[in-house]
C-alpha positions as a Markdown table, in Angstrom:
| # | Residue | x | y | z |
|---|---|---|---|---|
| 1 | Met | 107.6 | 76.4 | 66.6 |
| 2 | Ser | 107.6 | 77.7 | 70.1 |
| 3 | Val | 109.7 | 78.6 | 73.1 |
| 4 | Val | 109.0 | 76.3 | 76.1 |
| 5 | Ile | 109.8 | 77.4 | 79.6 |
| 6 | Asp | 110.0 | 74.6 | 82.2 |
| 7 | Val | 108.1 | 75.6 | 85.3 |
| 8 | Ser | 108.1 | 72.3 | 87.1 |
| 9 | Asp | 108.8 | 72.6 | 90.8 |
| 10 | Val | 108.9 | 76.5 | 90.6 |
| 11 | Pro | 107.2 | 78.0 | 93.7 |
| 12 | Leu | 105.0 | 81.0 | 93.1 |
| 13 | Asp | 107.2 | 83.2 | 95.2 |
| 14 | Arg | 110.0 | 82.7 | 92.6 |
| 15 | Ile | 107.7 | 84.0 | 89.8 |
| 16 | Ser | 107.2 | 87.8 | 89.7 |
| 17 | Phe | 105.7 | 90.5 | 87.5 |
| 18 | Thr | 107.8 | 93.6 | 87.9 |
| 19 | Ile | 109.0 | 96.7 | 86.1 |
| 20 | Ser | 112.4 | 97.6 | 84.7 |
| 21 | Pro | 113.4 | 101.0 | 83.4 |
| 22 | Leu | 116.5 | 99.4 | 81.8 |
| 23 | Ala | 114.2 | 96.9 | 79.9 |
| 24 | Glu | 111.9 | 99.7 | 78.8 |
| 25 | Leu | 114.8 | 101.8 | 77.6 |
| 26 | Gly | 115.9 | 98.8 | 75.5 |
| 27 | Ala | 112.5 | 98.7 | 74.0 |
| 28 | Val | 112.5 | 102.4 | 73.3 |
| 29 | Leu | 115.9 | 102.2 | 71.7 |
| 30 | His | 114.7 | 99.4 | 69.5 |
| 31 | Val | 111.7 | 101.5 | 68.3 |
| 32 | Leu | 114.1 | 104.4 | 67.4 |
| 33 | Ala | 116.4 | 102.0 | 65.5 |
| 34 | Glu | 113.6 | 100.0 | 63.7 |
| 35 | Pro | 110.5 | 102.3 | 63.6 |
| 36 | Ser | 109.0 | 100.2 | 60.8 |
| 37 | His | 108.3 | 97.4 | 63.4 |
| 38 | His | 106.0 | 99.8 | 65.3 |
| 39 | Pro | 103.7 | 101.8 | 63.0 |
| 40 | Gly | 101.8 | 103.2 | 65.9 |
| 41 | Leu | 105.0 | 104.9 | 67.2 |
| 42 | Leu | 106.3 | 106.0 | 63.8 |
| 43 | Glu | 105.5 | 109.7 | 64.4 |
| 44 | Trp | 107.0 | 109.6 | 67.9 |
| 45 | Ala | 110.1 | 107.9 | 66.7 |
| 46 | Thr | 110.6 | 110.4 | 63.9 |
| 47 | Glu | 110.2 | 113.4 | 66.1 |
| 48 | Thr | 112.4 | 112.0 | 68.8 |
| 49 | Arg | 115.2 | 111.1 | 66.4 |
| 50 | Leu | 115.2 | 114.5 | 64.8 |
| 51 | Ala | 115.4 | 116.1 | 68.3 |
| 52 | Leu | 118.5 | 114.1 | 69.4 |
| 53 | Pro | 121.8 | 115.9 | 69.8 |
| 54 | Pro | 124.0 | 114.8 | 66.9 |
| 55 | Asp | 126.6 | 113.4 | 69.2 |
| 56 | Leu | 124.0 | 111.3 | 71.0 |
| 57 | Ala | 122.5 | 110.1 | 67.7 |
| 58 | Asp | 126.0 | 109.0 | 66.5 |
| 59 | Arg | 126.7 | 107.1 | 69.6 |
| 60 | Leu | 123.3 | 105.3 | 69.5 |
| 61 | Tyr | 124.0 | 104.3 | 66.0 |
| 62 | Glu | 127.4 | 102.9 | 66.9 |
| 63 | Ala | 126.0 | 100.7 | 69.6 |
| 64 | Asp | 122.7 | 99.7 | 68.0 |
| 65 | Ile | 123.7 | 96.0 | 67.6 |
| 66 | Leu | 122.7 | 95.8 | 71.3 |
| 67 | Trp | 119.0 | 96.5 | 70.5 |
| 68 | Arg | 118.3 | 96.8 | 66.7 |
| 69 | Ser | 117.5 | 93.2 | 65.5 |
| 70 | Thr | 118.3 | 91.2 | 68.7 |
| 71 | Arg | 117.8 | 92.6 | 72.2 |
| 72 | Ser | 121.0 | 92.1 | 74.2 |
| 73 | Asp | 120.6 | 90.2 | 77.4 |
| 74 | Leu | 122.0 | 93.3 | 79.2 |
| 75 | Phe | 118.6 | 95.0 | 78.6 |
| 76 | Leu | 116.5 | 92.2 | 80.2 |
| 77 | Pro | 117.7 | 92.0 | 83.8 |
| 78 | Gly | 116.7 | 89.0 | 85.9 |
| 79 | Ser | 116.8 | 91.2 | 89.0 |
| 80 | Ala | 114.9 | 94.3 | 87.9 |
| 81 | Ala | 114.8 | 97.6 | 89.9 |
| 82 | Ala | 112.6 | 100.6 | 89.7 |
| 83 | Asp | 115.5 | 102.9 | 89.2 |
| 84 | Leu | 117.8 | 103.0 | 86.1 |
| 85 | Lys | 120.8 | 103.8 | 88.2 |
| 86 | Glu | 120.4 | 100.7 | 90.3 |
| 87 | Glu | 120.2 | 98.5 | 87.2 |
| 88 | Leu | 123.3 | 100.1 | 85.7 |
| 89 | Asp | 125.0 | 99.6 | 89.0 |
| 90 | Ala | 124.2 | 95.9 | 88.5 |
| 91 | Trp | 126.1 | 96.1 | 85.2 |
| 92 | Asp | 129.1 | 97.3 | 87.1 |
| 93 | Arg | 129.0 | 94.2 | 89.3 |
| 94 | Leu | 129.2 | 91.8 | 86.4 |
| 95 | Asp | 132.6 | 90.3 | 85.6 |
| 96 | Asp | 134.1 | 91.1 | 82.2 |
| 97 | Asp | 133.2 | 87.6 | 80.8 |
| 98 | Ala | 129.5 | 87.8 | 81.8 |
| 99 | Phe | 129.2 | 91.4 | 80.5 |
| 100 | Val | 130.8 | 90.6 | 77.1 |
| 101 | Val | 128.8 | 87.4 | 76.5 |
| 102 | Ala | 125.6 | 89.3 | 77.2 |
| 103 | Ala | 126.6 | 92.1 | 74.9 |
| 104 | Val | 127.5 | 90.0 | 71.9 |
| 105 | Glu | 124.3 | 88.0 | 71.9 |
| 106 | Ile | 123.5 | 89.2 | 68.4 |
| 107 | Ser | 122.9 | 86.0 | 66.5 |
| 108 | Cys | 120.0 | 85.9 | 64.0 |
| 109 | Ala | 119.4 | 82.2 | 64.7 |
| 110 | Thr | 115.8 | 81.1 | 65.2 |
| 111 | Ser | 116.7 | 78.8 | 68.1 |
| 112 | Phe | 118.3 | 79.5 | 71.4 |
| 113 | Ala | 122.0 | 78.8 | 71.4 |
| 114 | His | 123.7 | 76.9 | 74.1 |
| 115 | Pro | 125.7 | 78.9 | 76.6 |
| 116 | Arg | 128.7 | 80.3 | 74.8 |
| 117 | Pro | 132.2 | 80.7 | 76.2 |
| 118 | Ser | 133.5 | 84.2 | 76.6 |
| 119 | Pro | 135.1 | 85.5 | 73.4 |
| 120 | Leu | 137.7 | 87.2 | 75.6 |
| 121 | His | 139.6 | 83.9 | 75.9 |
| 122 | Arg | 139.4 | 81.9 | 72.7 |
| 123 | Thr | 140.5 | 83.2 | 69.3 |
| 124 | Glu | 137.8 | 81.3 | 67.4 |
| 125 | Asp | 135.0 | 82.8 | 69.7 |
| 126 | Arg | 136.5 | 86.2 | 69.3 |
| 127 | Arg | 136.5 | 85.9 | 65.5 |
| 128 | Arg | 132.9 | 84.7 | 65.5 |
| 129 | Ala | 131.8 | 87.7 | 67.6 |
| 130 | Arg | 133.6 | 90.1 | 65.3 |
| 131 | Glu | 132.0 | 88.4 | 62.2 |
| 132 | Leu | 128.5 | 88.8 | 63.6 |
| 133 | Ala | 129.1 | 92.5 | 64.5 |
| 134 | Ala | 130.7 | 93.2 | 61.0 |
| 135 | Ala | 127.5 | 91.9 | 59.3 |
| 136 | Arg | 125.6 | 94.8 | 61.0 |
| 137 | Gly | 127.9 | 97.5 | 59.7 |
| 138 | Leu | 131.4 | 99.0 | 59.9 |
| 139 | Arg | 130.7 | 101.2 | 62.9 |
| 140 | Gln | 129.1 | 98.3 | 64.7 |
| 141 | Ala | 132.1 | 96.2 | 64.0 |
| 142 | Ala | 134.4 | 98.9 | 65.4 |
| 143 | Phe | 132.2 | 98.9 | 68.5 |
| 144 | Ala | 132.6 | 95.1 | 68.9 |
| 145 | Asp | 136.4 | 95.5 | 68.5 |
| 146 | Arg | 136.5 | 98.0 | 71.3 |
| 147 | Leu | 134.4 | 95.8 | 73.5 |
| 148 | Leu | 136.6 | 92.8 | 73.0 |
| 149 | Glu | 139.8 | 94.9 | 73.5 |
| 150 | Asp | 138.7 | 96.9 | 76.6 |
| 151 | Pro | 135.4 | 95.7 | 78.1 |
| 152 | Arg | 135.8 | 97.9 | 81.1 |
| 153 | Gln | 136.1 | 101.1 | 79.0 |
| 154 | Val | 133.1 | 100.1 | 76.8 |
| 155 | Arg | 131.0 | 99.3 | 79.8 |
| 156 | Ala | 131.6 | 102.8 | 81.2 |
| 157 | Trp | 131.0 | 104.3 | 77.7 |
| 158 | Leu | 127.6 | 102.5 | 77.5 |
| 159 | Arg | 126.6 | 103.6 | 80.9 |
| 160 | Arg | 127.2 | 107.2 | 80.0 |
| 161 | Leu | 125.3 | 106.7 | 76.8 |
| 162 | Leu | 122.2 | 105.4 | 78.6 |
| 163 | Glu | 122.5 | 108.1 | 81.2 |
| 164 | Asp | 122.5 | 110.7 | 78.4 |
| 165 | Cys | 119.4 | 109.0 | 76.9 |
| 166 | Glu | 117.7 | 109.3 | 80.3 |
| 167 | Gln | 118.6 | 113.0 | 80.4 |
| 168 | Ala | 117.6 | 113.7 | 76.7 |
| 169 | Phe | 114.3 | 111.8 | 76.4 |
| 170 | Phe | 113.9 | 108.6 | 78.4 |
| 171 | Gly | 113.5 | 110.3 | 81.8 |
| 172 | Glu | 110.3 | 111.9 | 80.6 |
| 173 | Ile | 109.1 | 108.7 | 79.0 |
| 174 | Trp | 109.7 | 106.6 | 82.1 |
| 175 | Glu | 107.8 | 109.1 | 84.3 |
| 176 | Arg | 104.9 | 108.8 | 81.9 |
| 177 | Val | 104.7 | 105.0 | 81.6 |
| 178 | Arg | 106.0 | 103.6 | 84.8 |
| 179 | Val | 102.7 | 104.1 | 86.7 |
| 180 | Arg | 100.8 | 102.2 | 84.0 |
| 181 | Leu | 103.5 | 99.4 | 83.9 |
| 182 | Ala | 103.5 | 99.2 | 87.8 |
| 183 | Ala | 99.7 | 98.9 | 87.8 |
| 184 | Asp | 99.8 | 96.1 | 85.2 |
| 185 | Ala | 102.5 | 94.2 | 87.2 |
| 186 | Arg | 100.5 | 94.5 | 90.4 |
| 187 | His | 97.4 | 93.2 | 88.7 |
| 188 | Lys | 99.3 | 90.2 | 87.3 |
| 189 | Asn | 100.8 | 89.5 | 90.7 |
| 190 | Glu | 97.3 | 89.4 | 92.2 |
| 191 | Leu | 96.1 | 87.1 | 89.5 |
| 192 | Leu | 99.2 | 84.9 | 90.1 |
| 193 | Lys | 98.5 | 84.8 | 93.8 |
| 194 | His | 94.7 | 84.2 | 93.7 |
| 195 | Arg | 94.1 | 82.5 | 90.3 |
| 196 | Gly | 97.4 | 80.9 | 89.4 |
| 197 | Leu | 100.1 | 81.1 | 86.8 |
| 198 | Gly | 97.8 | 80.1 | 83.9 |
| 199 | Gln | 95.4 | 83.0 | 84.3 |
| 200 | Ala | 98.2 | 85.5 | 84.9 |
| 201 | Val | 100.1 | 84.6 | 81.7 |
| 202 | Ala | 96.9 | 84.4 | 79.7 |
| 203 | Glu | 96.2 | 88.0 | 80.6 |
| 204 | Ala | 99.8 | 89.0 | 79.9 |
| 205 | Ser | 99.6 | 87.7 | 76.3 |
| 206 | Pro | 97.3 | 85.3 | 74.3 |
| 207 | Ala | 100.6 | 84.0 | 72.8 |
| 208 | Ile | 101.6 | 82.5 | 76.2 |
| 209 | Thr | 99.8 | 79.4 | 77.6 |
| 210 | Leu | 100.4 | 77.1 | 80.5 |
| 211 | Asp | 100.6 | 73.5 | 79.6 |
| 212 | Thr | 99.7 | 71.8 | 82.9 |
| 213 | Ala | 100.4 | 68.3 | 81.5 |
| 214 | Arg | 104.0 | 69.1 | 80.8 |
| 215 | Asp | 104.5 | 71.7 | 83.6 |
| 216 | Cys | 105.7 | 74.4 | 81.1 |
| 217 | Leu | 104.8 | 77.7 | 79.6 |
| 218 | Val | 104.5 | 77.6 | 75.8 |
| 219 | Val | 105.4 | 80.9 | 74.0 |
| 220 | Asp | 104.0 | 81.0 | 70.5 |
| 221 | Lys | 106.9 | 82.4 | 68.4 |
| 222 | Leu | 108.7 | 81.7 | 65.1 |
| 223 | Gln | 111.5 | 80.4 | 67.3 |
| 224 | Asp | 112.5 | 77.2 | 68.9 |
| 225 | Gly | 114.0 | 76.9 | 72.4 |
| 226 | Arg | 113.7 | 75.4 | 75.8 |
| 227 | Val | 114.3 | 77.4 | 78.9 |
| 228 | Thr | 114.3 | 76.2 | 82.4 |
| 229 | Gly | 112.8 | 78.2 | 85.3 |
| 230 | Ser | 113.2 | 75.3 | 87.8 |
| 231 | Gly | 115.4 | 76.4 | 90.7 |
| 232 | Thr | 115.5 | 80.0 | 89.5 |
| 233 | Gly | 112.0 | 81.2 | 88.9 |
| 234 | Ile | 110.9 | 83.6 | 86.1 |
| 235 | Val | 110.6 | 87.4 | 85.8 |
| 236 | Phe | 107.9 | 88.9 | 83.6 |
| 237 | Leu | 108.3 | 92.5 | 82.5 |
| 238 | Pro | 105.5 | 94.6 | 81.0 |
| 239 | Thr | 106.5 | 97.1 | 78.3 |
| 240 | Ala | 104.6 | 100.1 | 76.8 |
| 241 | Phe | 106.9 | 100.3 | 73.8 |
| 242 | Gly | 107.3 | 96.6 | 73.0 |
| 243 | Trp | 104.3 | 95.7 | 70.8 |
| 244 | Pro | 104.4 | 93.5 | 68.7 |
| 245 | His | 107.5 | 91.9 | 70.2 |
| 246 | Leu | 107.4 | 89.2 | 72.9 |
| 247 | Val | 111.0 | 88.8 | 74.1 |
| 248 | Val | 112.3 | 85.8 | 76.0 |
| 249 | Arg | 115.8 | 85.8 | 77.6 |
| 250 | Asp | 117.4 | 82.5 | 78.3 |
| 251 | Ala | 119.7 | 83.5 | 81.1 |
| 252 | His | 121.7 | 80.2 | 81.3 |
| 253 | Gly | 121.4 | 79.7 | 85.0 |
| 254 | Asp | 120.0 | 83.0 | 86.0 |
| 255 | Arg | 116.2 | 83.6 | 86.1 |
| 256 | Pro | 114.8 | 83.7 | 82.6 |
| 257 | Val | 113.0 | 86.9 | 81.6 |
| 258 | Leu | 109.9 | 87.4 | 79.5 |
| 259 | Gln | 109.1 | 90.9 | 78.3 |
| 260 | Tyr | 105.5 | 91.2 | 77.1 |
| 261 | Pro | 103.8 | 94.2 | 75.6 |
| 262 | Leu | 100.8 | 95.9 | 77.2 |
| 263 | Ala | 97.6 | 95.3 | 75.2 |
| 264 | Val | 97.0 | 97.6 | 72.2 |
| 265 | Pro | 93.2 | 97.8 | 72.2 |
| 266 | Glu | 92.8 | 99.5 | 68.8 |
| 267 | Leu | 94.6 | 96.6 | 67.1 |
| 268 | Pro | 93.1 | 93.2 | 66.4 |
| 269 | Ser | 94.2 | 90.3 | 68.5 |
| 270 | Ala | 97.3 | 88.5 | 67.1 |
| 271 | Leu | 96.5 | 85.1 | 65.6 |
| 272 | Ser | 98.4 | 82.0 | 66.7 |
| 273 | Leu | 101.3 | 80.8 | 64.5 |
| 274 | Ala | 99.5 | 77.5 | 63.8 |
| 275 | Thr | 96.5 | 79.4 | 62.4 |
| 276 | Val | 98.6 | 81.6 | 60.2 |
| 277 | Gln | 100.5 | 78.5 | 58.9 |
| 278 | Gln | 97.2 | 76.7 | 58.2 |
| 279 | Arg | 95.9 | 79.6 | 56.2 |
| 280 | Leu | 99.1 | 80.0 | 54.2 |
| 281 | Glu | 99.2 | 76.3 | 53.4 |
| 282 | Ala | 95.5 | 76.5 | 52.3 |
| 283 | Val | 96.2 | 79.2 | 49.7 |
| 284 | Ala | 99.5 | 77.7 | 48.6 |
| 285 | His | 97.8 | 75.0 | 46.4 |
| 286 | Pro | 97.5 | 76.3 | 42.8 |
| 287 | Leu | 93.9 | 75.2 | 42.4 |
| 288 | Arg | 92.8 | 76.7 | 45.8 |
| 289 | Leu | 94.4 | 79.9 | 44.8 |
| 290 | Arg | 92.3 | 79.9 | 41.6 |
| 291 | Leu | 89.2 | 79.2 | 43.6 |
| 292 | Cys | 90.1 | 82.2 | 45.8 |
| 293 | Arg | 90.3 | 84.4 | 42.8 |
| 294 | Thr | 86.8 | 83.4 | 41.7 |
| 295 | Leu | 85.3 | 83.6 | 45.2 |
| 296 | Ala | 86.9 | 87.1 | 45.8 |
| 297 | Arg | 84.6 | 88.3 | 43.0 |
| 298 | Gly | 81.4 | 87.0 | 44.5 |
| 299 | Pro | 79.6 | 84.0 | 45.9 |
| 300 | His | 79.6 | 80.8 | 43.8 |
| 301 | Ser | 78.1 | 77.3 | 44.1 |
| 302 | Thr | 80.2 | 74.2 | 44.0 |
| 303 | Thr | 78.7 | 73.3 | 40.6 |
| 304 | Glu | 79.7 | 76.6 | 39.1 |
| 305 | Leu | 83.3 | 76.2 | 40.4 |
| 306 | Ala | 83.5 | 72.7 | 39.2 |
| 307 | Asp | 82.4 | 73.6 | 35.7 |
| 308 | Ala | 84.7 | 76.6 | 35.5 |
| 309 | Asn | 87.7 | 74.6 | 36.5 |
| 310 | Gly | 87.0 | 71.3 | 34.7 |
| 311 | Leu | 86.7 | 69.3 | 37.9 |
| 312 | Thr | 84.1 | 67.2 | 39.6 |
| 313 | Ala | 82.0 | 68.6 | 42.3 |
| 314 | Pro | 83.6 | 66.3 | 45.0 |
| 315 | Glu | 87.1 | 67.5 | 44.0 |
| 316 | Val | 86.0 | 71.1 | 44.4 |
| 317 | Ser | 84.3 | 70.3 | 47.7 |
| 318 | Arg | 87.5 | 68.9 | 49.1 |
| 319 | His | 89.4 | 72.0 | 48.3 |
| 320 | Leu | 86.6 | 74.2 | 49.6 |
| 321 | Gly | 86.7 | 72.3 | 52.8 |
| 322 | Val | 90.4 | 73.1 | 53.3 |
| 323 | Leu | 89.7 | 76.8 | 52.7 |
| 324 | Lys | 86.7 | 76.8 | 55.0 |
| 325 | Lys | 88.6 | 74.9 | 57.8 |
| 326 | Ala | 91.3 | 77.6 | 57.6 |
| 327 | Gly | 88.5 | 80.2 | 58.0 |
| 328 | Leu | 89.1 | 81.8 | 54.6 |
| 329 | Thr | 85.6 | 81.3 | 53.2 |
| 330 | Arg | 82.0 | 81.7 | 54.3 |
| 331 | Thr | 78.9 | 79.9 | 53.1 |
| 332 | Arg | 75.3 | 80.7 | 52.9 |
| 333 | Arg | 72.2 | 79.0 | 51.5 |
| 334 | Glu | 70.2 | 80.4 | 48.6 |
| 335 | Gly | 67.3 | 78.1 | 48.0 |
| 336 | Arg | 68.7 | 74.7 | 47.1 |
| 337 | Tyr | 72.2 | 76.1 | 46.5 |
| 338 | Val | 75.0 | 76.5 | 49.0 |
| 339 | Leu | 77.1 | 79.5 | 48.0 |
| 340 | His | 80.7 | 80.0 | 48.9 |
| 341 | Glu | 82.5 | 83.4 | 49.2 |
| 342 | Leu | 85.9 | 84.6 | 50.3 |
| 343 | Asp | 86.3 | 86.4 | 53.6 |
| 344 | Ile | 87.9 | 89.5 | 52.0 |
| 345 | Glu | 88.7 | 91.2 | 55.3 |
| 346 | Leu | 90.3 | 88.1 | 56.8 |
| 347 | Val | 92.4 | 87.4 | 53.7 |
| 348 | Gly | 93.5 | 91.0 | 53.6 |
| 349 | Arg | 94.9 | 90.6 | 57.1 |
| 350 | Leu | 96.9 | 87.5 | 56.2 |
| 351 | Gly | 100.1 | 89.4 | 55.4 |
| 352 | Ala | 99.7 | 91.5 | 58.6 |
| 353 | Asp | 99.1 | 88.3 | 60.6 |
| 354 | Leu | 102.2 | 86.7 | 59.1 |
| 355 | Leu | 104.3 | 89.8 | 59.9 |
| 356 | Gly | 102.9 | 90.0 | 63.4 |
| 357 | Asn | 104.1 | 86.4 | 64.1 |
| 358 | Ala | 107.5 | 87.1 | 62.5 |
| 359 | Leu | 108.0 | 90.1 | 64.7 |
| 360 | Arg | 106.6 | 88.6 | 67.9 |
């Protein structure tokens, strides 16, 4: 599974790495709503939530369908600005249909949906939008009802909410992180200019690769989708609060946006989805699972494993080959014997690697 971004015929001057306070605020609000996704920020999230004025906390809860499980397109602007006010002014220039369609992008589907008609016009689309919101909670459903009944009023309400967030906590955060984000964006733009798109995206995230044969970017995610940047270009937004998420916005005619987290050096590099899938499939077989149990207790030879499991040595060798190809075992020679053992540290990370791909 992957998200593919078509970059054929996209000139470099239509590809940019830039910063967006609105996108960073969206990432911050997601951390506050789902701190379990971000263990490194758990203490910060707890302290920040406890310090929120009760009225602000209530309003954030009411609108959290915009950032909790699926980031609303409203928080991934295709024309980013360095000032939150400018980006909120761009909200005001959207017509009601565009604003509502972006706001109700809350599907849990693992593939990109086709552009949807505005729920302001068709009863069926309005019913579907309400159903999706109701699944998130009663207050979230009430928010969606208000949005569908009076989008202008809700747009003004949301703007005040984000301005209050800037006043209460985000202004200080943005002043702290924007220099780092701007430096990263400048560095990526220099790479883009002098070494090409492939090198720039490789440094942005190991989960993004340039497929020169197909003229596309491949984003390694547990999600399917095809996005076109031809004729529009692409915007890349670094985030200090986004790890482990890699968020792609299919703007349906506007410039697609890809928000990538800055590197977290104290954490191990994320494995590719293909590697995680290979390792899960390797241990899914009942016999290989039994072999893992034995090899976790210490190194054993093929003959020992065959005798213990009532199998022939070639049968065991085939299963050991699958485990070794997946990187789950190590071998060493002791005299005339080859001993196999489980890589305990790697197997211990398997759950974290799976979760990291699920959250990316």
